[in-house]
C-alpha positions in Angstrom: 20.0 116.2 67.3 21.9 118.5 64.9 25.6 119.0 64.3 26.6 116.7 67.1 30.3 116.1 66.5 32.4 113.0 67.0 36.0 112.1 66.3 34.9 109.3 64.1 31.6 107.9 62.8 31.5 104.2 61.8 28.8 103.3 59.3 27.6 99.7 59.7 27.5 97.3 62.6 28.8 94.0 61.1 32.1 92.5 62.1 34.2 95.3 60.5 32.1 98.0 62.1 32.2 96.4 65.5 35.9 95.8 65.4 36.5 99.4 64.2 34.4 100.7 67.1 36.4 98.5 69.6 39.8 99.9 68.3 38.5 103.5 68.1 37.4 103.2 71.7 40.7 101.7 72.8 42.4 104.7 71.1 40.3 107.0 73.3 38.4 108.4 70.3 34.9 109.7 70.6 33.4 107.0 68.3 29.8 106.6 67.2 28.7 103.5 65.3 25.5 103.8 63.3 23.6 100.6 62.3 20.1 100.3 61.0 19.3 97.1 62.8 20.7 94.5 65.1 24.5 94.4 65.4 26.3 91.6 63.5 25.5 92.1 59.8 25.8 88.9 57.9 26.8 87.1 61.1 23.1 87.1 61.9 22.4 85.2 58.7 25.0 82.5 59.4 23.9 79.7 61.7 27.3 78.2 62.6 30.8 79.6 62.2 33.8 77.3 62.3 36.5 79.4 60.6 37.0 82.3 63.1 40.2 81.9 65.1 39.7 80.9 68.7 36.2 79.5 68.2 36.1 75.9 66.9 32.4 76.4 66.6 30.2 79.4 67.5 26.7 80.6 66.5 26.7 83.6 64.2 24.4 85.5 66.6 26.6 84.6 69.6 29.8 85.9 67.9 27.9 89.1 67.0 26.8 89.6 70.6 30.3 89.1 71.9 31.8 91.6 69.4 29.1 94.2 70.2 29.7 93.8 74.0 33.4 94.1 73.5 33.1 97.4 71.5 30.8 98.8 74.2 33.3 97.9 76.9 35.8 100.3 75.3 33.3 103.2 75.2 32.0 103.2 71.7 28.5 104.8 71.4 25.8 103.1 69.2 22.9 104.7 67.3 20.1 102.7 65.6 19.4 104.5 62.4 20.1 104.3 58.6 22.8 106.5 57.1 21.4 108.4 54.1 24.5 110.3 53.1 28.2 110.9 53.9 29.7 114.0 52.6 33.1 115.8 53.2 32.7 119.5 54.0 35.0 122.4 53.0 36.6 122.5 56.4 37.7 118.8 56.2 35.0 117.5 58.6 32.3 115.0 57.4 28.6 115.5 57.5 26.6 112.3 58.1 22.8 112.5 57.6 20.4 109.8 58.7 17.0 108.7 57.4 15.5 109.7 60.8 16.6 113.3 60.2 19.8 113.6 62.3 22.8 115.6 61.0 26.1 114.6 62.6 29.7 115.7 62.1 32.9 113.9 62.5 36.6 114.4 61.8 36.7 111.0 60.0 34.4 108.3 58.8 34.9 104.6 58.5 32.3 103.0 56.2 31.8 99.3 56.8 28.4 98.9 55.2 29.2 95.7 53.5 27.3 94.5 50.5 24.2 92.6 49.5 24.3 89.2 47.8 21.8 89.1 44.9 18.8 86.8 45.8 16.8 84.6 43.5 13.6 85.9 45.0 11.8 82.6 44.9 9.6 80.9 47.5 11.5 79.1 50.2 14.8 80.9 49.7 14.4 83.2 52.7 12.8 80.4 54.8 15.8 78.1 54.3 18.6 80.7 54.4 21.2 79.3 56.8 19.4 75.9 56.7 20.6 74.9 53.2 20.5 78.1 51.3 23.9 80.0 51.3 25.6 82.8 49.5 29.2 81.9 50.7 31.0 78.7 49.8 34.0 79.3 52.0 31.7 80.0 55.0 29.3 77.1 54.6 30.8 74.5 52.3 32.1 72.3 55.1 28.6 71.7 56.3 27.8 69.7 53.2 30.3 66.8 53.4 29.1 63.9 51.3 25.9 65.7 50.2 24.4 66.5 46.9 24.1 70.3 46.4 23.4 72.9 43.7 25.0 76.1 42.6 23.1 78.8 40.7 24.9 81.2 38.4 27.1 81.4 35.4 29.8 83.9 36.1 33.3 83.5 37.6 32.0 83.3 41.2 29.5 80.5 40.5 31.9 78.5 38.4 34.9 78.9 40.7 32.9 78.2 43.9 31.3 75.1 42.3 34.7 73.7 42.0 35.6 74.6 45.5 32.5 73.0 46.9 33.5 69.6 45.4 36.0 69.4 48.2 33.1 68.6 50.5 30.0 67.6 48.4 29.7 64.3 46.7 27.8 65.9 43.8 27.4 69.5 42.6 24.8 70.6 40.1 25.4 74.0 38.4 22.1 75.5 37.3 22.3 78.2 34.7 19.5 80.0 33.0 21.4 80.2 29.7 23.2 77.7 27.4 26.7 79.1 28.1 28.6 80.5 31.0 30.0 84.1 31.3 32.9 82.8 33.4 36.5 82.9 32.1 37.7 80.1 29.8 40.2 78.7 32.3 37.5 78.4 35.1 35.1 76.7 32.6 37.8 74.3 31.6 38.4 73.3 35.2 34.6 72.9 35.9 34.0 70.7 32.8 36.9 68.5 33.8 35.6 67.9 37.3 33.7 64.6 37.5 31.7 65.7 40.5 30.1 68.6 38.6 27.1 68.3 36.3 25.7 71.4 34.5 21.9 71.9 34.1 21.5 74.4 31.2 18.6 76.7 30.3 17.0 76.2 33.7 15.8 78.4 36.6 14.9 77.7 40.2 11.2 78.2 40.9 11.2 77.4 44.6 13.1 75.8 47.5 11.5 72.9 49.4 12.3 71.5 52.8 11.2 70.7 56.4 12.3 71.3 59.9 15.8 69.9 59.4 16.4 72.1 56.3 16.0 72.2 52.6 15.5 68.9 50.7 14.8 69.8 47.0 14.6 72.5 44.3 11.7 72.9 41.9 13.1 73.7 38.5 11.7 75.1 35.3 13.3 74.9 31.8 13.8 78.4 30.6 12.9 77.5 27.0 10.3 74.7 27.1 8.8 75.6 30.4 9.0 71.9 31.5 9.2 71.5 35.3 11.2 69.0 37.4 12.4 68.4 40.9 16.0 68.1 42.0 16.8 66.5 45.4 19.6 68.5 47.0 20.4 69.5 50.6 22.2 72.7 49.8 21.8 75.7 47.4 24.6 78.2 46.8 23.5 81.3 45.0 26.1 83.3 43.1 24.3 85.7 40.8 25.9 88.9 41.9 26.9 91.0 44.9 26.4 94.7 45.3 28.6 96.8 47.6 26.5 99.2 49.7 28.3 102.4 48.6 25.2 104.6 47.8 25.5 106.8 50.9 28.9 108.2 49.8 27.9 111.4 47.9 31.2 112.1 46.3 33.1 110.2 43.6 35.5 107.7 45.1 37.9 105.4 43.3 36.4 102.0 42.7 36.8 98.9 40.5 34.5 97.8 37.7 32.3 96.0 40.2 31.8 99.0 42.4 34.1 97.9 45.2 36.0 100.8 46.7 39.8 100.9 46.3 41.8 102.0 49.3 45.4 102.5 50.2 47.2 100.2 52.7 45.7 102.2 55.6 42.1 101.7 54.3 41.7 105.3 53.3 39.9 106.1 50.1 40.6 108.8 47.5 38.6 111.1 49.8 40.9 112.2 52.6 39.5 111.1 56.0 37.1 108.6 54.5 38.1 105.0 55.3 36.5 101.8 54.2 36.7 98.3 55.7 35.1 94.9 55.0 33.1 93.5 52.2 32.6 96.8 50.2 36.4 97.1 49.7 38.2 95.8 46.7 40.1 92.7 47.9 40.7 89.0 47.2 38.3 87.4 49.6 35.4 88.5 51.9 35.6 86.7 55.3 35.0 87.7 58.9 38.8 87.6 59.5 39.5 90.0 56.6 36.8 92.3 57.7 38.2 92.7 61.2 41.7 93.0 59.8 40.6 95.9 57.6 38.8 97.5 60.5 41.8 97.2 62.8 43.9 99.0 60.3 41.3 101.6 59.6 40.7 102.5 63.2 44.4 102.9 64.0 44.9 104.9 60.8 42.0 107.2 61.8 43.7 107.9 65.1 46.9 108.9 63.3 45.0 110.9 60.7 43.1 112.9 63.3 46.3 113.5 65.3 48.1 114.8 62.2 45.2 116.9 61.2 45.1 118.5 64.7 48.9 119.2 64.5 48.4 120.9 61.1 45.6 123.1 62.4 47.7 124.0 65.4 50.7 125.0 63.2 48.4 127.1 61.0 46.9 128.8 64.0 50.3 129.8 65.2 
């Protein structure tokens, strides 16, 4: 399939992408969503969701299925493939190439490829993801009321989220591989003043243990002496970095120091016709609700962008 053209191509099938596809379909645009795997993104890694309006409690995979079905109802097309590159052409169209060799064109592109939380890469981490291991305090903190949990990291995110988690947990251990934090002074001051938090310095996690009901302990190793120990906890929150998935955009686009893309209030980047929504965009917080809000704005903005572009071409032709 070469040079198949669509009004808009949506890259990524998480909440932002599915919402963008829904609104593009409602706007009667020829929309194609490209997702490399199952639709849902990080929803598929979240067991239970309790902070999405209208659903007091819903499984992540169930919400993903509902969003996907809703987008299909309004006519969005879906392609299972991995986007290799997105490039704006001289005529203002976009060329989207996939790893399976397809070359597609579109009048606009909405990139909702999200980001990837950095993993520890230790035994048990993947096995207990969603069953004790988490990468989002706001998403999962409420599941650990009265528990003893651990946070790994030493930057702003780890220190700030450790404080947030004390709203729910009885005890929070912060495990850091060095003997000082990188976090800002004000965040450190708050952490050290919190009686529910205890810092374990110069220590790394070697593995995660647990059973059928979830994780139960961490195996630790002192980074200097090599001494090992076991820490009984029912939750592990990992905050050692997050990388926005922007590699497929093959032109320079304005971004912040963390690589998150900066957009205007219509979700358009510094490349005309290229829109971004969801976790890869520079913003205060990364939640399902903010992702779908971004996507709603982006899809409606695309509709207006394409209409204005068509009018300009028409005037030029006359």
